[in-house]
N, C-alpha and C positions, 0 to 999 in steps of 0.2 A: 504494500500500500504506500502511496506517495501523496501525502496531504499538502505538499508544497505547491503543486499545480493548482489545487483547489483554493488555497489561500491567495496565491499570486494572481489568479485569473478569475476570482470569484464573480466580479461584476460581469465579465464577458460570458462566463458560463451561465449566469443567471439570465441574462438577456437572451442568449441562444436557447436556453431551456424554456423560457416563456414563449418564444416563437414556435419551437417544436410542440409545446403544450397546446397552442392554439390549433395546430394541425390535427393533433389528437382529438381536440374538442369537436372539430367539424366532422371528423370521421365517427366519433362516438355518438353524434346526433342520429346517425343511421341506425345504431343499435337502440338508443334511448327512445326515439320516436316510435319505432315498431313495438318495442317491449311495452311501452306505456299504453298502447292501444290493444295489442293482441296478446300480451304476455308471452311473446315469442322472441327468441334470440335469432336475428336474421344474420346467420354466419356468412351468407352470400354477399353481405355488404363489403367485406374485405376485397372481394373480386371486383365489385363496383368501383372501388378506389383504384384498383389496378388498371381497369379499363379507362378510367378517367385520366390516369397518368400517361397512358399510351396515346390517348386522344389529344392531350395537351401537346405532346411532342409532334404528333402527326399533323396537327393544324399548322405548327410552325414550319415543318419540313416539307409537307406536301402541298398545303394551301398557299403558303407564302414563300416556299422554296428557299428557306434558310438552311445552312449546313453548319456542321460543327466548327468549320473554319470561318464562318461569317463574323463580321465585326458587330459589336453591340449597336443597337439602334438608339436613336434620340428623337426627341420631339413628338410630333403627332403620330409619326409612323410607329414609334414604340408603343404609344398609348393604344392605338387601334389594333395593333398586332397582339398585344397582351390581353386586351379585352376579348378579342376573337378566341384566343386560347382558353381564357377563363370561361366564356360563354359556351364554347364547344364542349369543354370538359363537363360543365354542369348539365348541359342538355343531354349528352350521351349517358352520363351517370343517372340522371333523373329518369330518362326513358327506360334504361335497362332495369332500374329498380322497380318501376311500375310493371314492366313485362315479367319480372321475376314474381311479383305478387300475383299477377293474373295466371301465369303458367304453373307456378310451383305451389302456391298457397291457396288460391281462391277455391278451387275444386275440392281440395282436401278439407278446407274450412266448412264447405257446404255439406260434405259427406260425414265428417267425424269431428268430434271435439277433442280428440286425442292430440295433445300438443307434441308428443314424441314423434308422431308421424310427420308433422310439419317441420320439426327439427331435423329429422333425417332427410327430408326433401331439401332443406336449406343447405345441408352439408353436401348433398348430391349436386345441387346447382353450383355451389362453390367449386367443387372438383371439376365439373364439366367446363366451366369458364376458364379456370386456371390451366387445365390441360389443353384446351383449345388454343389459348394464347401461347402456351409453351411450344406446341407444334408449329404454330404460325411463325414464331420468332426463332425456332430451332434452339430454344433455351438461351439465346444470346441476350445480353442486356442492351438497352437502347439509350443512347445519350441524347441530351437536348442541347441545341445551340444556345449559347449565352447571349440572349437578346438584351438583357438588362445589365449594364455595367455596374458591378458590385462595388461601388465606391463607398468610402466611409463618410457619413454625413456629419457625425459629431462624436466626440470622445467624452464619455461620462464616467467618472471614477476609474479611469483607466480602461474602460471597455469601449472598443470601436463599434459604433452603431452603424451597421451597413444598411444600405437602402433596401435590399431584398428582405432582410428580417423585419425591418420596420414596416415594410409593405404588408407582410403577413399579419403582423399584430394589428395594424390599423384596420385593414379590410376585414379581418376575422371578427373584430369587435363590432364593426358596422353590421355584418351579417348576423351575428348573434343578437344584437339589439333588435334588428328587423324581425328575426324569428320570434323573439319574446313578445314583441308588440303584436305580431300576427296571431300568435296562439292566445293571447289574453284580450285582444281588442276586436278581432274580426268575427263575423258570424261563423265562418268555416272553422276558425280556431276554437270557438266555443263548442262547435260540434265535435271536434277532436277531443277536447277535454271531457265532454259529456260521455263519449264512448269509452274513454279511459276510466271513468268513474264507474260506469255500469253498462256493460255491453248489451245485455238483454233489455233493460229498461229503455235504453236509447233506441233500440229497434222498435219497441212498442210505441214510443213517442213519435215515430215517423221519420227518424233520421236515416238517410240513405247510407247504410254501413259500407257498401262497396265503394262509394264515392269518398267517404271519409278515410277508409283504409288506403285506397289508392293515393289520395292526397298525402297521407302520412308517409308512404313509401317514396313519393315524389319529393317531398321536402327533405327527407333523409338522404336521398340520392343527390339532390342539388348541393347539400352541404358537403357530402363526400366528394363530389366533383370539384367543388371549390378547394377542398383540402388537397386533392390531387394536383391541381394547378399550382398551389402555393408550395407543395413539396417539390415539384419539378423546378420551380423558380429558384428555390434555395439549393437543392441537392443535384439537380440537372441529370438525373439518371433513373431509369426504371427497369424492371424485369418482371417475368411472369410470376415470381414468388413474392413480390413486394407487398401484395395484398395480405398474405399471411403474417408477415412481420409487422406491418403497420396496423393491420386489423387486430392482431392480438393486443398490441399496446393500447389501441383505442378502446377495445372491449374492457381491458383492465381499468382504463380511465373511467369508463361508464360505471363499472362495478364499484370502483373506489369512491366515486362521488355519490352513488346511489342510482342504480339503473332504473330508468323510467322517469328520472328527474333532470330536466334540462339544465337547471342551475347547478345541480350536483355534477353533471357531466362537465360543465365548465370548470368547476373547482378540481375535479379529478384529473382532467386533462392537463391543467397547468401544474398541478402537484407532480404528476408523473413525468412531465417534461423536465422539470427541475431536478427531480430525483435521478433520472437517467443521465442528465448532464453531469451532475455531481459525482455519481457513481463511475461514469466513464473517466473522469479526471482522477479519481482516487484509485480505481481498480484497473483501468484500461478500457479502451473502446470495445474490446471483445466481450466485456461483461454487460454491455448496454442492453442487449436483447434479453439476457438472463435476468436482468433487474426486473423487467416487466413480469416474467414468470413468477419470480419470488414474491413480488408485491401482490399479484393476483392470488396466490396461495395463502398469503398471510391475511389478506382481506376476507377471503372466503372462510378461513378458520376462525378469525377473531371478531370480525364485524361484517357479516355477509350482506347487511342492508346498506353498507357504505357509510360515508361521512355524514351525509344529510338524510340517508334513509329513503325509502320509497313509499312511506306510509301517508304522506301528505298529498291528498288527492288534488289539491289546487296546484301543486307543483308538477303533477304528472302531465304527460301529453299522450 
């Protein structure tokens, strides 16, 4: 163990951990939203993230014809290119999430109330998507062109604040605030909360359950797609197995905060991002993925309801 790196680079590690945590938060929304409504762990959400990351790169390379050797962009060209990458990733991820709900869950939900059946279906869809991309890419990683010049904007307490990590934090906060307002202020958001409180009573009250559930999957997919774009912006690489690695961490974040609780997912994601960064500094980067496993096991053993718990119906979605 080497604590000198942690003490010398504490501010930098903290800022990078917060940025990573926001990526986890956006992916965790895919788990939290679906669990809040259906009490179902949508393990296929990890592959939705993976597809979003590939879409982000393909928009840059195939639609705008940028390559790894391309120079960073500036001005309006940078803005519309990155917006296209973000929107493309969100649309593909959102559509895939809705299709997963229609193909893999809806018929099972109509035929049986056994959640184990839906869980097995989710794992099956996850494997199918992962293996399909593995064969399509020949298991090779795909790099992203650096369109955003990663300059240091400011130095705070010795930490270099780069433009890409600041972009992740600012836009992730905007997306989370927008989601919170949607769930708590709109008619459709109230319908989502109603279904999360009492599935059967909501149906008797005339709520269109299929519409609400599809909307929930769509919102989770949009958040996951945004996370994929931000991940590529910072780390510039993806592969067919990236969904498992990031999905596990995001699921851990959701459980840590209290799965089914949006604000709990926010707290869990930030906490996990910080813990992973600190653990990487002390133990080495090879321990980063193991940290998520250890935290998941500890949470399930000692506080399975998470930090905030999942008992407050008003916080569920």
